[in-house]
C-alpha positions, 0 to 999 in steps of 0.5 A, a space after each residue: 341569146 334569145 330572150 326568155 318569155 313568160 305567161 301569167 295566168 290569174 285566177 280568183 279575186 282582184 287581189 290576185 290580179 294585183 299579185 300577178 302584176 307584182 309577179 310580172 314586175 319581178 319577171 321583167 326585172 329578171 330579164 323576161 319578156 311577155 309571150 304572145 301565147 301560152 305555147 310560146 312562153 318559156 315560163 308559165 306561171 299560174 296564180 291560183 285561188 283556194 277560197 272555196 272548193 269550186 275555186 280549187 278545182 278550177 285552179 287544178 283544171 287550169 294547171 292541167 290545161 296549161 300543162 298541155 298547152 305549154 311548149 315542150 321545154 317550158 317551165 310550169 310554176 304554180 303560186 298563189 293561194 292554192 300553193 300557199 295553203 296546199 303546197 306539199 299536197 299540190 306538188 305530190 298531186 301534180 307531178 307535171 308542175 316544175 315548182 310550187 311556190 307560195 308567196 313566201 318564196 320569191 318567184 325567180 325564174 332566172 334559172 331552172 327552179 327547184 321542186 321543193 314546195 314552200 313549207 310555211 303556210 303564212 308567207 314570209 315575203 309579201 308582194 305588196 311592195 314589189 314594183 309593177 308595170 304601169 296600168 294597161 287599162 284606164 283603171 287598176 286595182 291597188 292592194 293596200 294590205 295583206 292578210 286579215 285579223 278577223 275570224 269569220 266561221 267560213 273563211 280560212 284566208 287568215 290561216 295562209 295569208 296571215 295577219 293583216 299587214 297594211 302598207 304605208 300610205 306613201 308606198 300606196 300613193 307612189 304606186 298610184 302615181 306610177 300606174 297612171 290610171 284614171 280609176 283606182 280600185 282599192 282592195 284588201 281582205 278587210 279594206 276599212 281596217 287599213 292601218 289598224 295594225 300599224 297603230 296609226 288610228 282606227 280610221 286610216 282608210 279615210 285619209 287614204 281615200 282622200 289622198 288617192 282621190 286627189 290624184 285620180 279621177 275616180 277611186 272605188 273601194 271593194 270589200 267593206 266590212 259593215 261594222 266599219 262603215 262609219 258616217 265619216 267613211 260614207 261621207 268620204 266615199 260620197 265626196 269622191 264622186 264615186 258613191 259605190 258601196 261594196 258591202 261584205 254582208 254574207 247573211 242577214 239572219 241574226 242567229 246564223 250571223 253569230 254562227 258565222 262569227 260576223 257582226 250585224 243582221 238584216 235590220 241593221 243592214 237595211 238601216 245603213 243602206 237607207 241612210 246612205 241613199 238618203 245622203 246620196 240617191 245615186 249610190 250603187 250597192 254590191 254585196 255577196 251572201 253565203 247560202 247553206 252555212 251549217 244550221 241554215 234553216 228555212 226561216 233563215 233563208 226566208 229572211 234573206 229573200 225578204 232582205 234582198 227584195 227590200 234592199 234592192 241592191 244593184 249587184 249581188 252574188 250568192 255562193 254555196 257554202 264550202 266547208 274549209 278545214 280549220 275553220 269554225 264552220 267546219 266544226 258545226 253540225 247541221 249540214 245543209 244538203 247540196 240539193 237544198 242549197 242549189 234550190 235556195 241559190 236558184 231562188 235568190 239568183 232569180 229574185 236578184 236578176 229581176 231587181 238588177 234588171 229593174 234598176 238598170 231599166 230605171 236609168 233609161 233616159 238618164 245622162 251618165 258619165 262613163 270612163 271608156 275602158 275599151 272601144 265601145 265599152 264604158 262604165 259609170 260609177 255604178 259598175 266596178 270593172 270585171 265584176 258588174 255590168 257594162 255600158 255599151 257606148 259609141 265606138 268613136 268615144 276615146 278610150 281612157 277618157 270620160 264622156 257624158 252619154 245618154 242611156 237609151 236601153 238596158 239589156 239585163 245587167 248592161 246599158 246601151 248609151 249614145 253621146 249625150 246631146 244636152 248638158 244635163 248633169 250626169 246621174 
């Protein structure tokens, strides 16, 4: 009997990639093997994203494209956020799909799956504790919790991912050991709140980071809510040797932040960034901002421009506001015209591109330590995998190992480096 094969297509954020790794673990446990291409797979699984309009459209487009590419008798299964949030609608909209399965339904493909969509919007079965294969790269994402307890005005994630559910530290550390990666990237919807739902203390993230750092060469944290960025957590991150701070800021105008049901403002954010740089001058920063939230004025936009210019974070993303049914933002007046949102986005992106380029140029001549991900491509502590720029390195440097290199040039977000000829400490 010929071995059945699978293909998993992943869309969206790093948390979805972890879910896909867990799905692969279940598929392998069911006796399936990876296919060399979509058209050779017996089962095609699409792990979708539904965070904003553009993500939903990309998910639908990808499903349709894979339907055209799959073999005649192959099964097409749709899972992930889009399936969880719009299961019944999706099944009706896309008759091409054999099964719509939110993570509340085990994706068992041992036999012909049914077509009933999952009824519950909140998953009853988490993928958190399912096995996953060893890391295929020198780095790996590890999801430490699912769901979110916050009620941000623009975000519908809690409605279909549920309340925060943290994993035990032992289960996380076991997964870290089994992955065998040199760099572990911890992710969650609200990472700094890890463990709070377990009644084990407000700052469980600190001992977790410490324990992971004892096991791997580099540990990186993604998605930190600014009010939870305590001095203890800052010191812990800096102490790992990977001073990278991915801060979920979203905006800086105080009135707009209140309308977003978020904590903070530009002044507080600038103070926190300055304090971190005073502790660790080599710290790198990333953030994201929403443009065009209902009620955003020209003054709000000007405040954001001024903040971006003064903060000079290394990496920054700007996204158009997407109206999500069931959120507080969807009830607000003051919709911003799309044409105006696009103008504001262009202005912010142009400003940030210049800042990123200057900060990269400043590294020319510096000796840095990189982890080589693939032949000729590495990353220092300043670059998160798949998100930020890269460091082009000599092709003879061993993949999966750390090397000291000297930056010789910069091309926009990317650096070019050669093997360091001196013993200068890395920057």
